[in-house]
Steps between C-alpha positions, in 0.01 A plus 500: 500500500857402426635155456837425662661154460187354385293607790284806528640771724326586832431855415372632172658800331289775348590505127190688371400789711213695333695439164424254227859473365818315590822614355700209398853508651795246521458462877108484512518114515819477720332293757271292265154535360256775602152357582193718466170394669161665537536629144277789398575466134417220249823537311855600516682684219870533403584803298820608344629850560692491180226382255131449456543119606258388762419150659173458687425192713147454613456325832127487604501143630813539711516638860885569485733636266881417502763717337859394492832487296844345563747766618595745222286295237372675190149385563219502770258209558143579557313199652139486601501276806231283668714402786809625679808374689476448885589791728782484761263469780265244340461148628591387139207250514360480149133517628583818693651705212390870487314423181437154364250384230327191613268301289245225574549169312401540137501875506714726291659838529521721197714821479623688206714799412583686173795679378456794244807644333470828315746728329 
């Protein structure tokens, strides 16, 4: 899924097709964040082509992954997400969001991620 102007676009775009790598490029986030759902991996890893540097984010407790950067930024944000923005065709009713975490009174929700940096 791709976010455009704060709302999720109507059509998803296939980013990973029988591949487990995304080549970072200046225009990858031109329209906004990339959102991945139905994840088949429990982590995402950023590896440098120019060194042995690696950053690994585990995301077992999160149903979505957001990747984004400002245009031409020298960074990429890796964010495990529990909820996502509304889609263009949604009712925009909070209780009808695609994914929403709802808890009974007195209950808690716990989710954790870890970041591992290696060189």
